[in-house]
C-alpha positions in Angstrom: -24.1 7.8 26.9 -22.2 10.8 28.2 -19.0 8.8 28.6 -19.3 7.5 25.1 -19.6 11.0 23.7 -16.5 12.1 25.5 -14.5 9.2 24.1 -15.8 10.0 20.6 -14.8 13.7 20.9 -11.3 12.7 22.2 -10.9 10.2 19.3 -12.0 12.7 16.7 -9.7 15.4 18.2 -6.7 13.1 18.4 -3.8 14.1 16.1 -3.4 12.1 12.9 -0.2 10.4 14.1 -2.2 8.7 16.9 -4.8 7.3 14.5 -4.4 4.2 12.4 -3.7 4.6 8.6 -7.3 3.4 8.2 -8.6 6.2 10.4 -6.5 8.8 8.6 -7.8 7.6 5.2 -11.4 7.7 6.6 -10.9 11.3 7.7 -9.4 12.3 4.3 -12.4 10.7 2.5 -14.8 12.5 4.9 -13.0 15.8 4.2 -13.7 15.3 0.4 -10.1 14.8 -0.7 -9.7 14.0 -4.3 -8.4 10.6 -5.6 -5.1 12.2 -6.5 -4.8 13.6 -2.9 -5.5 10.2 -1.5 -3.0 8.6 -3.8 -0.3 11.2 -2.8 -1.0 10.4 0.9 -0.7 6.7 0.3 2.5 7.2 -1.7 4.0 9.4 1.0 3.0 7.3 4.0 3.2 3.7 2.9 6.8 3.5 1.9 6.4 4.0 -1.8 8.5 7.1 -2.0 11.4 5.3 -0.4 12.0 3.5 -3.8 9.8 5.4 -6.3 9.4 8.9 -7.7 6.1 10.0 -9.1 7.2 9.2 -12.7 5.7 9.8 -16.1 4.0 8.1 -19.0 1.9 6.0 -16.7 4.8 4.5 -14.7 6.5 5.3 -11.5 10.2 6.1 -11.6 12.9 5.0 -9.2 15.0 6.7 -6.5 18.6 5.7 -6.3 17.6 3.2 -3.5 14.8 1.9 -5.7 17.2 1.3 -8.6 19.4 -0.7 -6.3 16.6 -2.7 -4.8 15.0 -3.4 -8.1 17.8 -5.5 -9.3 16.3 -9.0 -9.7 12.9 -7.8 -8.6 10.1 -8.9 -10.9 7.8 -6.0 -10.2 4.7 -5.4 -8.0 2.0 -6.9 -10.2 4.2 -10.0 -11.0 5.0 -10.4 -7.3 1.3 -10.3 -6.4 0.5 -12.9 -9.1 3.3 -15.1 -7.9 2.0 -14.8 -4.3 -1.3 -16.4 -5.3 0.8 -19.6 -6.0 3.2 -19.2 -3.1 0.2 -18.8 -0.7 -0.9 -22.3 -1.5 2.5 -23.8 -0.4 3.0 -24.1 3.4 5.8 -21.8 4.6 8.1 -24.6 5.6 7.8 -26.3 2.2 8.5 -23.3 0.0 11.4 -23.2 -2.5 14.2 -20.6 -2.1 12.5 -18.5 -4.9 9.1 -18.7 -3.2 10.6 -17.7 0.2 12.3 -14.7 -1.6 9.1 -13.6 -3.2 7.2 -13.9 0.2 10.0 -11.9 1.8 9.9 -9.1 -0.8 6.1 -9.1 -0.6 6.5 -8.1 3.0 9.6 -5.9 2.5 8.2 -3.8 -0.3 5.0 -3.0 1.6 2.5 -5.2 -0.3 1.3 -6.6 3.0 -0.2 -3.1 3.9 -3.0 -3.9 1.5 -2.7 -7.5 0.6 -2.6 -10.5 3.0 -1.8 -14.1 2.6 -4.0 -16.4 4.6 -5.6 -19.8 4.3 -3.7 -20.5 1.1 -5.0 -17.4 -0.7 -4.1 -13.8 -1.3 -6.8 -11.4 -0.1 -7.1 -7.8 1.1 -6.4 -6.3 4.5 -9.0 -3.8 5.8 -6.9 -1.0 4.4 -6.7 -2.8 1.1 -10.4 -3.4 1.0 -11.1 0.2 1.7 -8.7 1.3 -1.1 -10.2 -1.1 -3.5 -13.7 0.3 -2.7 -12.3 3.8 -3.5 -10.7 2.5 -6.8 -7.2 3.1 -5.4 -5.4 -0.1 -6.0 -1.7 -0.2 -6.7 -2.0 0.4 -10.4 -4.6 3.2 -9.8 -2.2 5.0 -7.5 0.6 4.7 -10.0 -1.6 6.1 -12.8 -2.7 9.0 -10.7 0.8 10.0 -9.8 2.5 9.3 -13.1 3.5 12.4 -15.1 3.7 14.8 -12.2 7.3 16.2 -12.2 6.7 18.4 -9.2 6.6 15.3 -6.9 9.9 13.9 -8.1 
């Protein structure tokens, strides 16, 4: 038991950069961070800010890179819906459009929270935790929209 306690103390004292995103999120929740603070953390650490600005009127804005990458992109919600169909098609039998959607699904960070397995789209452990906290993609966008200080 003494050995277990030392491991637990070491783990709890480990810097945030050595902990998984899931552990960092757990710590933030345990520390009583607000949904907005959690959303800001997700935005800052999961690649969102590479292409998006905080935005306004309930929508995220785009950085210059985001504007360039958005050309021909159907959007996050549409991509997720499309992946429910693409997931049913074996990877080696997908059309060029389906392969592109699957690539963008990975490239744009959707796979952080959403996973494609056994012909379905589900949630990763991080995604399940965020869903439990009511911090899905759309929720994060709504929490961050209209905050000009983050742009």
